[in-house]
TORKOL-4160 file (C-alpha; in steps of 0.2 Angstrom, whole numbers, padded with zeros to 4 digits, m for minus):
432
<pt num="1" X="0810" Y="0569" Z="1061"/>
<pt num="2" X="0800" Y="0568" Z="1077"/>
<pt num="3" X="0783" Y="0561" Z="1078"/>
<pt num="4" X="0771" Y="0560" Z="1094"/>
<pt num="5" X="0768" Y="0541" Z="1097"/>
<pt num="6" X="0752" Y="0532" Z="1101"/>
<pt num="7" X="0756" Y="0523" Z="1117"/>
<pt num="8" X="0748" Y="0506" Z="1121"/>
<pt num="9" X="0741" Y="0502" Z="1138"/>
<pt num="10" X="0728" Y="0509" Z="1150"/>
<pt num="11" X="0729" Y="0526" Z="1157"/>
<pt num="12" X="0721" Y="0530" Z="1173"/>
<pt num="13" X="0720" Y="0548" Z="1181"/>
<pt num="14" X="0710" Y="0554" Z="1196"/>
<pt num="15" X="0707" Y="0570" Z="1187"/>
<pt num="16" X="0702" Y="0567" Z="1168"/>
<pt num="17" X="0704" Y="0586" Z="1164"/>
<pt num="18" X="0723" Y="0584" Z="1169"/>
<pt num="19" X="0728" Y="0574" Z="1154"/>
<pt num="20" X="0723" Y="0574" Z="1135"/>
<pt num="21" X="0707" Y="0566" Z="1130"/>
<pt num="22" X="0718" Y="0555" Z="1118"/>
<pt num="23" X="0727" Y="0548" Z="1133"/>
<pt num="24" X="0710" Y="0541" Z="1140"/>
<pt num="25" X="0706" Y="0531" Z="1124"/>
<pt num="26" X="0711" Y="0514" Z="1120"/>
<pt num="27" X="0726" Y="0511" Z="1108"/>
<pt num="28" X="0713" Y="0506" Z="1095"/>
<pt num="29" X="0703" Y="0522" Z="1097"/>
<pt num="30" X="0719" Y="0532" Z="1097"/>
<pt num="31" X="0724" Y="0524" Z="1080"/>
<pt num="32" X="0707" Y="0527" Z="1073"/>
<pt num="33" X="0707" Y="0545" Z="1078"/>
<pt num="34" X="0724" Y="0548" Z="1071"/>
<pt num="35" X="0720" Y="0541" Z="1054"/>
<pt num="36" X="0703" Y="0549" Z="1054"/>
<pt num="37" X="0711" Y="0566" Z="1056"/>
<pt num="38" X="0726" Y="0563" Z="1045"/>
<pt num="39" X="0727" Y="0572" Z="1028"/>
<pt num="40" X="0740" Y="0560" Z="1023"/>
<pt num="41" X="0746" Y="0543" Z="1028"/>
<pt num="42" X="0764" Y="0536" Z="1026"/>
<pt num="43" X="0765" Y="0517" Z="1028"/>
<pt num="44" X="0782" Y="0509" Z="1031"/>
<pt num="45" X="0783" Y="0491" Z="1030"/>
<pt num="46" X="0797" Y="0485" Z="1042"/>
<pt num="47" X="0795" Y="0467" Z="1036"/>
<pt num="48" X="0799" Y="0472" Z="1019"/>
<pt num="49" X="0814" Y="0482" Z="1025"/>
<pt num="50" X="0820" Y="0466" Z="1035"/>
<pt num="51" X="0817" Y="0455" Z="1019"/>
<pt num="52" X="0827" Y="0467" Z="1008"/>
<pt num="53" X="0841" Y="0467" Z="1021"/>
<pt num="54" X="0841" Y="0448" Z="1022"/>
<pt num="55" X="0842" Y="0447" Z="1003"/>
<pt num="56" X="0857" Y="0459" Z="1003"/>
<pt num="57" X="0865" Y="0449" Z="1018"/>
<pt num="58" X="0863" Y="0432" Z="1008"/>
<pt num="59" X="0870" Y="0440" Z="0992"/>
<pt num="60" X="0886" Y="0446" Z="1002"/>
<pt num="61" X="0889" Y="0430" Z="1012"/>
<pt num="62" X="0902" Y="0428" Z="1019"/>
<pt num="63" X="0904" Y="0447" Z="1022"/>
<pt num="64" X="0895" Y="0455" Z="1036"/>
<pt num="65" X="0880" Y="0465" Z="1031"/>
<pt num="66" X="0878" Y="0482" Z="1040"/>
<pt num="67" X="0863" Y="0494" Z="1039"/>
<pt num="68" X="0864" Y="0512" Z="1034"/>
<pt num="69" X="0851" Y="0522" Z="1044"/>
<pt num="70" X="0857" Y="0539" Z="1040"/>
<pt num="71" X="0844" Y="0553" Z="1036"/>
<pt num="72" X="0832" Y="0546" Z="1048"/>
<pt num="73" X="0834" Y="0529" Z="1039"/>
<pt num="74" X="0831" Y="0537" Z="1022"/>
<pt num="75" X="0815" Y="0545" Z="1029"/>
<pt num="76" X="0808" Y="0529" Z="1036"/>
<pt num="77" X="0812" Y="0532" Z="1054"/>
<pt num="78" X="0829" Y="0528" Z="1061"/>
<pt num="79" X="0823" Y="0521" Z="1078"/>
<pt num="80" X="0810" Y="0509" Z="1071"/>
<pt num="81" X="0821" Y="0503" Z="1056"/>
<pt num="82" X="0836" Y="0501" Z="1068"/>
<pt num="83" X="0826" Y="0490" Z="1080"/>
<pt num="84" X="0819" Y="0479" Z="1065"/>
<pt num="85" X="0836" Y="0477" Z="1058"/>
<pt num="86" X="0844" Y="0473" Z="1074"/>
<pt num="87" X="0830" Y="0460" Z="1078"/>
<pt num="88" X="0834" Y="0452" Z="1061"/>
<pt num="89" X="0853" Y="0450" Z="1066"/>
<pt num="90" X="0861" Y="0467" Z="1060"/>
<pt num="91" X="0875" Y="0471" Z="1071"/>
<pt num="92" X="0883" Y="0486" Z="1063"/>
<pt num="93" X="0875" Y="0503" Z="1058"/>
<pt num="94" X="0881" Y="0518" Z="1049"/>
<pt num="95" X="0874" Y="0536" Z="1051"/>
<pt num="96" X="0880" Y="0553" Z="1045"/>
<pt num="97" X="0880" Y="0563" Z="1061"/>
<pt num="98" X="0882" Y="0562" Z="1079"/>
<pt num="99" X="0864" Y="0567" Z="1082"/>
<pt num="100" X="0859" Y="0553" Z="1071"/>
<pt num="101" X="0871" Y="0541" Z="1081"/>
<pt num="102" X="0863" Y="0546" Z="1097"/>
<pt num="103" X="0846" Y="0541" Z="1091"/>
<pt num="104" X="0852" Y="0524" Z="1086"/>
<pt num="105" X="0862" Y="0522" Z="1102"/>
<pt num="106" X="0846" Y="0525" Z="1112"/>
<pt num="107" X="0837" Y="0512" Z="1102"/>
<pt num="108" X="0851" Y="0499" Z="1102"/>
<pt num="109" X="0863" Y="0499" Z="1117"/>
<pt num="110" X="0874" Y="0486" Z="1110"/>
<pt num="111" X="0876" Y="0489" Z="1092"/>
<pt num="112" X="0892" Y="0495" Z="1083"/>
<pt num="113" X="0889" Y="0512" Z="1076"/>
<pt num="114" X="0900" Y="0522" Z="1064"/>
<pt num="115" X="0897" Y="0541" Z="1060"/>
<pt num="116" X="0902" Y="0544" Z="1042"/>
<pt num="117" X="0904" Y="0563" Z="1042"/>
<pt num="118" X="0920" Y="0561" Z="1053"/>
<pt num="119" X="0928" Y="0568" Z="1069"/>
<pt num="120" X="0929" Y="0586" Z="1074"/>
<pt num="121" X="0940" Y="0594" Z="1087"/>
<pt num="122" X="0930" Y="0595" Z="1104"/>
<pt num="123" X="0918" Y="0581" Z="1099"/>
<pt num="124" X="0928" Y="0567" Z="1107"/>
<pt num="125" X="0918" Y="0566" Z="1123"/>
<pt num="126" X="0902" Y="0565" Z="1113"/>
<pt num="127" X="0909" Y="0550" Z="1103"/>
<pt num="128" X="0915" Y="0542" Z="1119"/>
<pt num="129" X="0898" Y="0545" Z="1129"/>
<pt num="130" X="0888" Y="0535" Z="1116"/>
<pt num="131" X="0902" Y="0523" Z="1111"/>
<pt num="132" X="0902" Y="0528" Z="1093"/>
<pt num="133" X="0916" Y="0526" Z="1080"/>
<pt num="134" X="0920" Y="0541" Z="1069"/>
<pt num="135" X="0924" Y="0538" Z="1051"/>
<pt num="136" X="0940" Y="0547" Z="1048"/>
<pt num="137" X="0945" Y="0554" Z="1031"/>
<pt num="138" X="0957" Y="0568" Z="1034"/>
<pt num="139" X="0975" Y="0568" Z="1042"/>
<pt num="140" X="0969" Y="0583" Z="1053"/>
<pt num="141" X="0955" Y="0573" Z="1059"/>
<pt num="142" X="0966" Y="0558" Z="1063"/>
<pt num="143" X="0978" Y="0570" Z="1073"/>
<pt num="144" X="0963" Y="0577" Z="1083"/>
<pt num="145" X="0957" Y="0559" Z="1086"/>
<pt num="146" X="0974" Y="0554" Z="1092"/>
<pt num="147" X="0975" Y="0568" Z="1104"/>
<pt num="148" X="0958" Y="0564" Z="1112"/>
<pt num="149" X="0962" Y="0546" Z="1113"/>
<pt num="150" X="0979" Y="0548" Z="1121"/>
<pt num="151" X="0973" Y="0561" Z="1134"/>
<pt num="152" X="0956" Y="0553" Z="1138"/>
<pt num="153" X="0961" Y="0535" Z="1137"/>
<pt num="154" X="0946" Y="0531" Z="1126"/>
<pt num="155" X="0949" Y="0515" Z="1115"/>
<pt num="156" X="0932" Y="0514" Z="1106"/>
<pt num="157" X="0940" Y="0514" Z="1089"/>
<pt num="158" X="0937" Y="0522" Z="1072"/>
<pt num="159" X="0937" Y="0519" Z="1054"/>
<pt num="160" X="0948" Y="0525" Z="1040"/>
<pt num="161" X="0940" Y="0532" Z="1024"/>
<pt num="162" X="0951" Y="0531" Z="1009"/>
<pt num="163" X="0946" Y="0540" Z="0993"/>
<pt num="164" X="0949" Y="0529" Z="0978"/>
<pt num="165" X="0939" Y="0540" Z="0965"/>
<pt num="166" X="0924" Y="0548" Z="0972"/>
<pt num="167" X="0934" Y="0564" Z="0976"/>
<pt num="168" X="0923" Y="0568" Z="0991"/>
<pt num="169" X="0928" Y="0562" Z="1008"/>
<pt num="170" X="0944" Y="0552" Z="1012"/>
<pt num="171" X="0962" Y="0551" Z="1013"/>
<pt num="172" X="0971" Y="0550" Z="0997"/>
<pt num="173" X="0980" Y="0533" Z="0993"/>
<pt num="174" X="0997" Y="0542" Z="0996"/>
<pt num="175" X="0991" Y="0548" Z="1013"/>
<pt num="176" X="0984" Y="0531" Z="1018"/>
<pt num="177" X="1001" Y="0523" Z="1013"/>
<pt num="178" X="1009" Y="0536" Z="1025"/>
<pt num="179" X="1000" Y="0529" Z="1040"/>
<pt num="180" X="1004" Y="0510" Z="1037"/>
<pt num="181" X="1018" Y="0511" Z="1049"/>
<pt num="182" X="1006" Y="0514" Z="1064"/>
<pt num="183" X="0995" Y="0500" Z="1058"/>
<pt num="184" X="1010" Y="0488" Z="1058"/>
<pt num="185" X="1015" Y="0494" Z="1075"/>
<pt num="186" X="0999" Y="0488" Z="1083"/>
<pt num="187" X="0987" Y="0496" Z="1095"/>
<pt num="188" X="0981" Y="0508" Z="1082"/>
<pt num="189" X="0963" Y="0508" Z="1086"/>
<pt num="190" X="0958" Y="0507" Z="1068"/>
<pt num="191" X="0943" Y="0495" Z="1067"/>
<pt num="192" X="0938" Y="0497" Z="1048"/>
<pt num="193" X="0946" Y="0503" Z="1032"/>
<pt num="194" X="0933" Y="0508" Z="1019"/>
<pt num="195" X="0931" Y="0517" Z="1003"/>
<pt num="196" X="0915" Y="0522" Z="0993"/>
<pt num="197" X="0910" Y="0518" Z="0975"/>
<pt num="198" X="0906" Y="0532" Z="0964"/>
<pt num="199" X="0897" Y="0523" Z="0950"/>
<pt num="200" X="0892" Y="0506" Z="0957"/>
<pt num="201" X="0874" Y="0507" Z="0949"/>
<pt num="202" X="0882" Y="0507" Z="0932"/>
<pt num="203" X="0888" Y="0489" Z="0929"/>
<pt num="204" X="0901" Y="0492" Z="0916"/>
<pt num="205" X="0907" Y="0508" Z="0921"/>
<pt num="206" X="0926" Y="0507" Z="0921"/>
<pt num="207" X="0928" Y="0517" Z="0937"/>
<pt num="208" X="0921" Y="0502" Z="0947"/>
<pt num="209" X="0936" Y="0492" Z="0942"/>
<pt num="210" X="0948" Y="0506" Z="0944"/>
<pt num="211" X="0942" Y="0509" Z="0962"/>
<pt num="212" X="0942" Y="0491" Z="0966"/>
<pt num="213" X="0960" Y="0489" Z="0961"/>
<pt num="214" X="0965" Y="0504" Z="0971"/>
<pt num="215" X="0956" Y="0499" Z="0986"/>
<pt num="216" X="0962" Y="0481" Z="0986"/>
<pt num="217" X="0980" Y="0487" Z="0985"/>
<pt num="218" X="0979" Y="0499" Z="0999"/>
<pt num="219" X="0967" Y="0489" Z="1010"/>
<pt num="220" X="0979" Y="0474" Z="1009"/>
<pt num="221" X="0992" Y="0485" Z="1019"/>
<pt num="222" X="0980" Y="0487" Z="1033"/>
<pt num="223" X="0985" Y="0470" Z="1041"/>
<pt num="224" X="0971" Y="0462" Z="1051"/>
<pt num="225" X="0959" Y="0477" Z="1048"/>
<pt num="226" X="0942" Y="0472" Z="1040"/>
<pt num="227" X="0939" Y="0481" Z="1024"/>
<pt num="228" X="0922" Y="0488" Z="1016"/>
<pt num="229" X="0919" Y="0495" Z="0999"/>
<pt num="230" X="0902" Y="0490" Z="0993"/>
<pt num="231" X="0886" Y="0501" Z="0995"/>
<pt num="232" X="0869" Y="0495" Z="0989"/>
<pt num="233" X="0873" Y="0493" Z="0971"/>
<pt num="234" X="0891" Y="0487" Z="0975"/>
<pt num="235" X="0884" Y="0472" Z="0983"/>
<pt num="236" X="0878" Y="0466" Z="0966"/>
<pt num="237" X="0894" Y="0469" Z="0957"/>
<pt num="238" X="0901" Y="0453" Z="0963"/>
<pt num="239" X="0910" Y="0445" Z="0978"/>
<pt num="240" X="0926" Y="0454" Z="0973"/>
<pt num="241" X="0918" Y="0470" Z="0979"/>
<pt num="242" X="0911" Y="0464" Z="0995"/>
<pt num="243" X="0927" Y="0461" Z="1006"/>
<pt num="244" X="0923" Y="0459" Z="1025"/>
<pt num="245" X="0908" Y="0471" Z="1026"/>
<pt num="246" X="0895" Y="0478" Z="1015"/>
<pt num="247" X="0886" Y="0494" Z="1018"/>
<pt num="248" X="0869" Y="0494" Z="1009"/>
<pt num="249" X="0857" Y="0509" Z="1012"/>
<pt num="250" X="0845" Y="0513" Z="0998"/>
<pt num="251" X="0841" Y="0495" Z="0993"/>
<pt num="252" X="0836" Y="0491" Z="1011"/>
<pt num="253" X="0822" Y="0504" Z="1008"/>
<pt num="254" X="0816" Y="0497" Z="0991"/>
<pt num="255" X="0826" Y="0508" Z="0979"/>
<pt num="256" X="0832" Y="0499" Z="0964"/>
<pt num="257" X="0851" Y="0495" Z="0966"/>
<pt num="258" X="0852" Y="0488" Z="0949"/>
<pt num="259" X="0843" Y="0501" Z="0938"/>
<pt num="260" X="0849" Y="0493" Z="0922"/>
<pt num="261" X="0839" Y="0478" Z="0927"/>
<pt num="262" X="0823" Y="0474" Z="0937"/>
<pt num="263" X="0822" Y="0479" Z="0955"/>
<pt num="264" X="0826" Y="0464" Z="0966"/>
<pt num="265" X="0820" Y="0473" Z="0982"/>
<pt num="266" X="0803" Y="0474" Z="0989"/>
<pt num="267" X="0794" Y="0491" Z="0990"/>
<pt num="268" X="0794" Y="0498" Z="1008"/>
<pt num="269" X="0783" Y="0513" Z="1008"/>
<pt num="270" X="0766" Y="0517" Z="1003"/>
<pt num="271" X="0760" Y="0535" Z="1003"/>
<pt num="272" X="0742" Y="0541" Z="1003"/>
<pt num="273" X="0733" Y="0558" Z="1004"/>
<pt num="274" X="0716" Y="0563" Z="1006"/>
<pt num="275" X="0704" Y="0571" Z="0993"/>
<pt num="276" X="0698" Y="0588" Z="1001"/>
<pt num="277" X="0687" Y="0594" Z="0987"/>
<pt num="278" X="0680" Y="0589" Z="0970"/>
<pt num="279" X="0676" Y="0602" Z="0957"/>
<pt num="280" X="0669" Y="0603" Z="0939"/>
<pt num="281" X="0678" Y="0614" Z="0926"/>
<pt num="282" X="0671" Y="0620" Z="0909"/>
<pt num="283" X="0681" Y="0617" Z="0893"/>
<pt num="284" X="0695" Y="0630" Z="0892"/>
<pt num="285" X="0696" Y="0634" Z="0911"/>
<pt num="286" X="0714" Y="0633" Z="0919"/>
<pt num="287" X="0720" Y="0625" Z="0935"/>
<pt num="288" X="0733" Y="0630" Z="0947"/>
<pt num="289" X="0746" Y="0644" Z="0948"/>
<pt num="290" X="0750" Y="0652" Z="0932"/>
<pt num="291" X="0735" Y="0644" Z="0923"/>
<pt num="292" X="0747" Y="0632" Z="0914"/>
<pt num="293" X="0735" Y="0617" Z="0912"/>
<pt num="294" X="0719" Y="0620" Z="0902"/>
<pt num="295" X="0704" Y="0608" Z="0902"/>
<pt num="296" X="0701" Y="0602" Z="0884"/>
<pt num="297" X="0684" Y="0595" Z="0889"/>
<pt num="298" X="0672" Y="0597" Z="0903"/>
<pt num="299" X="0683" Y="0590" Z="0917"/>
<pt num="300" X="0681" Y="0584" Z="0935"/>
<pt num="301" X="0696" Y="0588" Z="0946"/>
<pt num="302" X="0700" Y="0581" Z="0963"/>
<pt num="303" X="0710" Y="0592" Z="0975"/>
<pt num="304" X="0723" Y="0581" Z="0985"/>
<pt num="305" X="0730" Y="0587" Z="1002"/>
<pt num="306" X="0748" Y="0585" Z="0998"/>
<pt num="307" X="0761" Y="0596" Z="0990"/>
<pt num="308" X="0779" Y="0601" Z="0989"/>
<pt num="309" X="0779" Y="0605" Z="1008"/>
<pt num="310" X="0776" Y="0586" Z="1010"/>
<pt num="311" X="0790" Y="0580" Z="0998"/>
<pt num="312" X="0779" Y="0579" Z="0983"/>
<pt num="313" X="0790" Y="0589" Z="0971"/>
<pt num="314" X="0784" Y="0604" Z="0961"/>
<pt num="315" X="0793" Y="0595" Z="0946"/>
<pt num="316" X="0779" Y="0583" Z="0945"/>
<pt num="317" X="0767" Y="0596" Z="0939"/>
<pt num="318" X="0758" Y="0595" Z="0922"/>
<pt num="319" X="0755" Y="0609" Z="0909"/>
<pt num="320" X="0747" Y="0610" Z="0892"/>
<pt num="321" X="0763" Y="0603" Z="0884"/>
<pt num="322" X="0769" Y="0591" Z="0897"/>
<pt num="323" X="0761" Y="0576" Z="0906"/>
<pt num="324" X="0766" Y="0576" Z="0924"/>
<pt num="325" X="0766" Y="0562" Z="0937"/>
<pt num="326" X="0751" Y="0551" Z="0941"/>
<pt num="327" X="0742" Y="0545" Z="0956"/>
<pt num="328" X="0730" Y="0531" Z="0959"/>
<pt num="329" X="0712" Y="0535" Z="0962"/>
<pt num="330" X="0699" Y="0521" Z="0965"/>
<pt num="331" X="0711" Y="0509" Z="0958"/>
<pt num="332" X="0715" Y="0518" Z="0942"/>
<pt num="333" X="0730" Y="0530" Z="0937"/>
<pt num="334" X="0725" Y="0548" Z="0935"/>
<pt num="335" X="0736" Y="0562" Z="0929"/>
<pt num="336" X="0740" Y="0578" Z="0939"/>
<pt num="337" X="0732" Y="0594" Z="0932"/>
<pt num="338" X="0742" Y="0610" Z="0933"/>
<pt num="339" X="0756" Y="0614" Z="0945"/>
<pt num="340" X="0759" Y="0605" Z="0962"/>
<pt num="341" X="0758" Y="0618" Z="0975"/>
<pt num="342" X="0764" Y="0619" Z="0993"/>
<pt num="343" X="0749" Y="0609" Z="1001"/>
<pt num="344" X="0738" Y="0604" Z="0986"/>
<pt num="345" X="0738" Y="0594" Z="0970"/>
<pt num="346" X="0725" Y="0594" Z="0957"/>
<pt num="347" X="0721" Y="0577" Z="0948"/>
<pt num="348" X="0710" Y="0574" Z="0933"/>
<pt num="349" X="0697" Y="0561" Z="0938"/>
<pt num="350" X="0685" Y="0564" Z="0923"/>
<pt num="351" X="0687" Y="0546" Z="0917"/>
<pt num="352" X="0681" Y="0538" Z="0933"/>
<pt num="353" X="0664" Y="0535" Z="0939"/>
<pt num="354" X="0657" Y="0549" Z="0949"/>
<pt num="355" X="0652" Y="0537" Z="0963"/>
<pt num="356" X="0670" Y="0531" Z="0964"/>
<pt num="357" X="0678" Y="0548" Z="0969"/>
<pt num="358" X="0672" Y="0557" Z="0985"/>
<pt num="359" X="0678" Y="0570" Z="0996"/>
<pt num="360" X="0688" Y="0562" Z="1011"/>
<pt num="361" X="0693" Y="0547" Z="1001"/>
<pt num="362" X="0712" Y="0543" Z="1000"/>
<pt num="363" X="0722" Y="0542" Z="0984"/>
<pt num="364" X="0739" Y="0534" Z="0982"/>
<pt num="365" X="0754" Y="0544" Z="0978"/>
<pt num="366" X="0767" Y="0529" Z="0981"/>
<pt num="367" X="0761" Y="0512" Z="0980"/>
<pt num="368" X="0748" Y="0502" Z="0969"/>
<pt num="369" X="0761" Y="0501" Z="0956"/>
<pt num="370" X="0769" Y="0518" Z="0957"/>
<pt num="371" X="0786" Y="0515" Z="0964"/>
<pt num="372" X="0798" Y="0527" Z="0972"/>
<pt num="373" X="0809" Y="0526" Z="0957"/>
<pt num="374" X="0795" Y="0530" Z="0945"/>
<pt num="375" X="0791" Y="0545" Z="0955"/>
<pt num="376" X="0809" Y="0550" Z="0956"/>
<pt num="377" X="0809" Y="0550" Z="0937"/>
<pt num="378" X="0795" Y="0562" Z="0936"/>
<pt num="379" X="0803" Y="0573" Z="0948"/>
<pt num="380" X="0819" Y="0573" Z="0938"/>
<pt num="381" X="0829" Y="0566" Z="0953"/>
<pt num="382" X="0833" Y="0549" Z="0962"/>
<pt num="383" X="0823" Y="0538" Z="0974"/>
<pt num="384" X="0835" Y="0543" Z="0988"/>
<pt num="385" X="0829" Y="0561" Z="0987"/>
<pt num="386" X="0811" Y="0556" Z="0986"/>
<pt num="387" X="0812" Y="0546" Z="1002"/>
<pt num="388" X="0822" Y="0558" Z="1012"/>
<pt num="389" X="0810" Y="0572" Z="1007"/>
<pt num="390" X="0794" Y="0565" Z="1013"/>
<pt num="391" X="0786" Y="0578" Z="1025"/>
<pt num="392" X="0782" Y="0578" Z="1043"/>
<pt num="393" X="0763" Y="0581" Z="1041"/>
<pt num="394" X="0759" Y="0563" Z="1037"/>
<pt num="395" X="0753" Y="0551" Z="1050"/>
<pt num="396" X="0764" Y="0536" Z="1050"/>
<pt num="397" X="0759" Y="0517" Z="1051"/>
<pt num="398" X="0773" Y="0505" Z="1054"/>
<pt num="399" X="0769" Y="0487" Z="1048"/>
<pt num="400" X="0778" Y="0472" Z="1055"/>
<pt num="401" X="0790" Y="0473" Z="1070"/>
<pt num="402" X="0783" Y="0484" Z="1084"/>
<pt num="403" X="0770" Y="0491" Z="1072"/>
<pt num="404" X="0762" Y="0508" Z="1078"/>
<pt num="405" X="0753" Y="0523" Z="1072"/>
<pt num="406" X="0763" Y="0540" Z="1074"/>
<pt num="407" X="0751" Y="0554" Z="1071"/>
<pt num="408" X="0757" Y="0570" Z="1063"/>
<pt num="409" X="0765" Y="0581" Z="1076"/>
<pt num="410" X="0756" Y="0596" Z="1085"/>
<pt num="411" X="0764" Y="0612" Z="1091"/>
<pt num="412" X="0770" Y="0610" Z="1109"/>
<pt num="413" X="0772" Y="0625" Z="1122"/>
<pt num="414" X="0789" Y="0632" Z="1121"/>
<pt num="415" X="0801" Y="0625" Z="1134"/>
<pt num="416" X="0807" Y="0636" Z="1149"/>
<pt num="417" X="0824" Y="0644" Z="1146"/>
<pt num="418" X="0838" Y="0635" Z="1155"/>
<pt num="419" X="0856" Y="0639" Z="1157"/>
<pt num="420" X="0867" Y="0633" Z="1142"/>
<pt num="421" X="0877" Y="0617" Z="1146"/>
<pt num="422" X="0895" Y="0619" Z="1150"/>
<pt num="423" X="0905" Y="0613" Z="1135"/>
<pt num="424" X="0922" Y="0606" Z="1138"/>
<pt num="425" X="0936" Y="0611" Z="1126"/>
<pt num="426" X="0951" Y="0602" Z="1121"/>
<pt num="427" X="0969" Y="0608" Z="1117"/>
<pt num="428" X="0973" Y="0610" Z="1098"/>
<pt num="429" X="0980" Y="0594" Z="1090"/>
<pt num="430" X="0998" Y="0590" Z="1090"/>
<pt num="431" X="1005" Y="0593" Z="1073"/>
<pt num="432" X="1009" Y="0577" Z="1064"/>
């Protein structure tokens, strides 16, 4: 997701009317202005991200610990997170798409980057241009990649993904066995062999052992090629799952990788939204769409400037028979009243002192004891979806690293039309 950045340094212009007023302000004034106008603030703690990554790295020693920064670093900002992890010593990064790889490459010119969604015909030049390695999980992909490498001379390398039980991406074990001769022949360009655990968060799930056995056997045939199996939860299954490289994602961002035990990771995000109105209800009045929540007493309601357009799911709603999610107002938990709408949430603040709740105050949606995993439980989903759904309207504060405020984006004039770029095509792959 794209955000305008507050830039530091002095701006000087001969004609003050020629630049935005914000560009004439000091960084501190810009930050204060951004926060004063924000209806919601998402704070990302880069130091906590680094601490989580280092804990994972220490747990996986002597394996290398990569960083998974796909989906805009799980909604936390790929550029900022990649910089922070690289400064902490992370050298290898995984993304899902080429567009995501371009963002990371622009931030980190020397990093090793793998793209998980694989190689498509006519994308070879794009991979070569940013020195990114595709994760190949299909024999057709492998053939297309071979054709590109042979005809272009590119030697940037790729990973081979083998399916050991997820039944999603990856060569079958039989297909992987079929390419072992090319591995033994040398000069194969395969830099990593990997698979993905389907149930790593469940410590005693028999599929973990089944996948480990299958992967260990096939990976041993890829002579001299580093192997990778463990995701975030897999790191905590033990050394036998760690091989030469681990690929933690969710745990880096504070999501519990061991849901059967306490969360060993630090929280990373804090989300606050502003009270836009306070109103009083009589007993028997309803709140929100459908009138599904009824006041059982004279009730004081705070209307909060966030909703499902901002990633606060409608599933967190409350009705007369079901208690919904909670938010923290003036240091105390308060329940949602009625349905979460696109832009607004109603919260019952009757039990708080009247002077403690005012229009313009911020309330906490994530933080102050409300974890991403707790909110996910209320939403009927997982922490991954909560983080990656956090909307674009929040101002963002980055703590630690190169901390900055990124105000919510404003509409920009439409760009002038230009001629479409010339796209080079490649011949179809040679059948194998």
